[in-house]
C-alpha positions in Angstrom: 0.0 0.0 0.0 1.3 3.5 -0.9 0.4 6.8 0.6 -1.4 8.4 -2.4 -2.5 11.7 -0.8 -0.5 14.8 -1.4 1.6 15.1 1.7 0.7 18.8 2.0 -2.6 17.6 3.3 -0.7 15.8 6.1 1.2 19.0 6.9 -2.0 21.0 7.1 -3.5 18.6 9.5 -0.5 19.0 11.9 -0.6 22.8 12.6 0.7 22.8 16.2 4.2 21.5 15.6 6.8 21.7 12.8 6.3 19.0 10.2 8.4 18.0 7.2 8.3 15.4 4.5 11.0 13.6 2.5 10.6 15.6 -0.6 8.4 18.6 -1.5 5.1 17.3 -2.7 6.3 13.8 -2.4 5.1 10.7 -0.5 6.7 7.7 1.1 5.4 4.2 0.4 4.3 2.2 3.5 6.6 -0.9 3.7 4.8 -4.1 2.6 5.7 -6.0 5.7 4.1 -3.2 7.8 0.9 -3.2 5.8 0.7 -7.0 5.7 1.6 -7.8 9.4 0.8 -4.7 11.4 -2.2 -3.1 9.6 -4.3 -3.9 12.7 -1.9 -2.2 15.2 -0.6 0.9 13.3 -1.7 1.3 9.7 -5.5 1.3 10.0 -7.0 4.5 11.5 -9.1 2.4 13.9 -5.8 1.0 15.3 -5.0 4.4 16.8 -8.5 4.6 18.3 -8.0 1.2 19.9 -4.4 1.3 21.1 -3.8 4.9 22.1 -4.7 4.2 25.7 -2.0 4.4 28.4 -3.5 1.6 30.4 -3.6 -0.7 27.3 0.0 -0.2 26.3 0.9 -0.8 29.9 -1.1 -4.0 29.9 0.6 -5.2 26.7 3.9 -4.8 28.4 2.7 -6.7 31.5 2.6 -3.5 33.6 6.1 -2.5 32.7 5.5 0.5 30.4 6.5 3.2 32.9 9.5 1.2 34.1 10.8 0.7 30.5 10.0 4.2 29.4 11.9 5.7 32.4 14.8 3.3 31.8 15.1 4.5 28.2 14.9 8.2 29.2 17.4 7.7 32.0 19.8 6.2 29.5 19.5 9.4 27.4 20.2 11.6 30.3 18.6 14.4 32.3 18.5 16.9 30.9 18.9 15.6 27.4 20.9 18.2 25.5 21.7 18.7 21.9 19.7 17.1 19.1 17.6 14.0 19.8 16.0 11.6 17.4 13.1 9.3 18.2 12.8 6.6 15.5 9.1 5.7 15.2 6.1 7.0 17.1 5.0 5.1 20.3 1.6 4.7 21.8 1.4 6.2 25.4 3.2 9.1 26.9 6.8 8.3 25.9 7.3 11.3 23.7 5.6 13.7 26.1 7.9 12.5 28.9 10.9 12.7 26.6 10.1 16.3 25.8 10.1 17.1 29.5 13.8 16.2 29.6 14.9 17.6 26.3 16.8 20.8 26.6 17.7 21.0 22.9 15.5 19.8 20.0 13.6 16.6 19.3 12.9 15.1 15.9 10.4 12.2 15.7 10.2 10.1 12.5 7.6 7.6 11.4 6.7 6.2 8.0 2.9 6.4 8.8 1.1 9.8 8.5 -1.7 8.4 10.8 0.9 7.9 13.6 2.3 11.4 13.1 -1.2 12.9 13.3 -1.9 10.9 16.5 1.4 12.1 18.1 0.7 15.7 17.2 -2.5 15.8 19.2 -0.7 14.4 22.3 2.0 17.1 22.4 1.9 20.7 23.6 1.3 23.3 20.9 4.6 25.0 21.6 6.7 21.7 21.9 10.2 22.0 20.5 9.7 19.0 18.3 9.6 18.3 14.5 7.6 15.4 13.2 9.0 13.9 10.0 7.6 11.3 7.7 10.6 9.1 7.1 11.3 5.4 6.6 13.7 4.2 9.2 15.9 2.6 6.6 16.4 5.9 4.7 16.2 8.8 7.2 17.6 11.4 4.8 19.6 13.4 7.4 23.3 14.1 7.1 25.8 12.0 8.9 26.3 12.8 12.6 23.2 15.0 12.8 22.1 13.8 16.3 23.6 13.5 19.7 21.4 10.6 20.6 18.7 8.4 19.2 15.9 6.3 20.8 14.3 3.2 19.4 11.5 2.0 21.7 10.0 -1.4 20.8 10.7 -0.9 17.1 13.2 -3.6 16.2 11.0 -6.6 17.1 8.5 -5.3 14.5 10.9 -5.4 11.6 12.2 -8.2 9.4 15.9 -8.8 9.8 16.9 -7.0 6.6 14.9 -3.9 7.7 16.2 -4.1 11.2 19.8 -4.1 10.0 19.1 -1.1 7.7 17.4 0.8 10.5 20.4 0.2 12.8 22.8 1.2 10.1 20.9 4.5 9.7 20.8 5.1 13.4 24.6 4.6 13.6 25.1 6.9 10.6 23.0 9.9 11.9 24.3 9.8 15.5 27.6 11.6 15.9 30.7 9.9 17.3 30.4 9.7 21.0 26.7 9.9 20.9 24.3 7.2 22.1 21.7 5.0 20.6 19.2 3.7 23.2 17.1 0.7 22.4 14.4 -1.0 24.5 12.8 -4.1 23.3 11.9 -7.7 23.9 14.5 -10.3 25.0 14.5 -14.0 25.6 13.2 -14.7 29.1 15.1 -16.6 31.7 14.5 -20.3 31.6 12.7 -20.2 34.9 10.3 -17.4 33.8 6.8 -18.6 32.9 7.0 -16.1 30.0 9.6 -18.4 28.3 6.8 -20.8 27.4 3.6 -18.7 27.9 4.4 -15.6 25.8 6.3 -17.1 23.0 3.3 -18.6 21.1 1.5 -15.3 21.3 4.4 -13.4 20.0 4.9 -15.9 17.1 1.3 -15.4 16.1 0.9 -11.6 16.4 4.5 -10.4 16.0 6.4 -12.9 13.8 9.7 -11.0 13.7 9.9 -10.6 17.5 11.3 -14.1 18.1 14.5 -12.9 16.4 15.2 -10.9 19.6 14.8 -14.1 21.6 17.5 -15.9 19.4 20.0 -13.2 18.7 21.7 -10.1 20.2 20.7 -6.7 19.0 24.5 -6.0 18.6 24.6 -8.8 15.9 22.5 -6.6 13.6 24.8 -3.6 13.8 26.8 -2.8 10.6 29.8 -5.1 10.2 32.1 -2.1 9.6 31.0 -0.3 12.7 33.0 -0.6 15.9 31.1 0.9 18.8 32.9 2.7 21.6 30.8 0.8 24.1 27.7 -1.4 24.4 25.8 -1.7 27.6 23.0 -4.3 27.9 20.6 -4.8 30.8 17.6 -7.0 31.1 14.5 -6.9 33.4 11.3 -8.7 34.2 12.7 -12.1 34.2 14.7 -11.3 31.1 11.7 -10.5 28.9 12.8 -7.0 28.2 16.2 -5.5 27.4 17.8 -2.1 27.2 20.8 -1.8 25.0 22.9 1.5 24.9 25.4 1.7 22.0 28.0 4.5 22.2 28.9 5.4 18.7 
């Protein structure tokens, strides 16, 4: 499925914050895997009406949304200075809380106009944020544009080839010495009931998520990239992980 509307219509529907598109008068095609697998969660307008509820996203994460959100924000710092990139919109109050800590400027990218519209209405009218329609595999920013980047439960929703390309772009646009913070699923500890209860559900609803049970996020970083540091922590019986890559 491709976005056929003139993107100027998207811009006019987002008056409260700065908005940009990949090219003047252009549009970005919605990736086929996203349309095929996640139409029910992100692409269809009714998805926003269903899932944009703080209690629901917390329930989906087994009561851990606030804990994981705060862990991600703490890894970015307080205050968060310089230029910050959030790759993909997130249901719940992640971006609003991120803005509370940002002392510089925040860019949020997403390939779906419906998600950008939804995020716009959640943010203050005077927020220092720019919403950009971008595909995570082709961000279109110069090298080293950002001081830090955040990927919050994005990688498990992508096929491996897309995941590798997304991480390569994150590495490219974050300056040397900057940080890439990733929070996502992880293989639970053997003793955790989630190791056998949650797996079948993930396989059915989120077929790419099991990659994160099998492999390390670091294994999908570009082969020619040597990070200054990688810090990994897990929580909730190993079901979730936070990985901080210093470029």
